N, C-alpha and C positions, 0 to 999 in steps of 0.2 A: 643531634647525633651526626657524627661525621665518620670518615673512614681514613685510616692511616695505612698507607701503602709503603712498602719498603722493598728495595731491590738489593739483593746481596746473594752470595752463593750462586750466582748465575740464574737465579729464579726470582720472581716477584711474588710477594705475599701481602695480604691485607688483613688488618684486624680492626673490627669496629671499636669506636671509642665514644664515650660520652664527654662532651665539652661543657663545662660549667664554670662561669666566672673567669674565662680566659685561660683556664688550664685543663689539661686532660685528667680525668679520674676514671680509668677503666674499671668495670666491675671486677671483682676478685678472680673469677674464672678466666677472663680475658687477660688480666695481668699475669696470672700464672702461665698462660700460653705464651705471652710475650716474653716472659723471663726464660722459658724453655727455648723459644725460638732464638733468642739472643745468645743463650748458652751454646746452642748448636752453631751459631755464627763463630763463636770463639773456637769451637772444635774444628770448624772448616778453615778458619784463618787464625791459626795458633800464634802467629807472630804479631797480631794487632797490638799496638801500644799507643792509644790515643787518650786525649782528655775527654771530660764529660761533654763539653760543647762539640768537640770533633765527632764523638760517637753519635750525639743527637743529630747532627747533620748527616752522617753516614747512614743512620738507620731511619731518618725522616721522622724523628720523634721530637716532642717539645722537651725542653731542658729538664723540667720537673719530673716527667715520666722517666726519662733517661736516667736521671740521678737515682730514682727509686729502684730501677732495675739493677743498676751497677751496685748500689748499696746491698740489695738482696743477694747478689752473686758474691760480693765481698763477705757478707755475714755467713754464707754457706761454705766459705773457704774455697770457692771455685776460682775467684779472681784475687790478684794482689794489686796493690797500688804503690807505685814508685814515682817520685817526683811529679805528682799530679796526674800521672798516666795510669790507666788500668790495663792489666795484662792477665792472660791466663796463667794461673799458678801451675808450676811444674809438678809433675807427679813424683 
């Protein structure tokens, strides 16, 4: 078990994660919290337009977990994807 810490929105937060086989697979309740926290980041920084790997570095996440979060937010209609970059969908 490890800890993922991420600094953004001028605050630092940490979420526990379980590491297995070289990739993170957080339990469902932690994944939901992570998705909500990242959704909040898009609200705080509405002009973010980065690629999956850039977001992974920005949030301090492994690429697989970052892709899962972005896919979740795309499916919810919260994000849009243009030219390989993810951005907050306009209201």
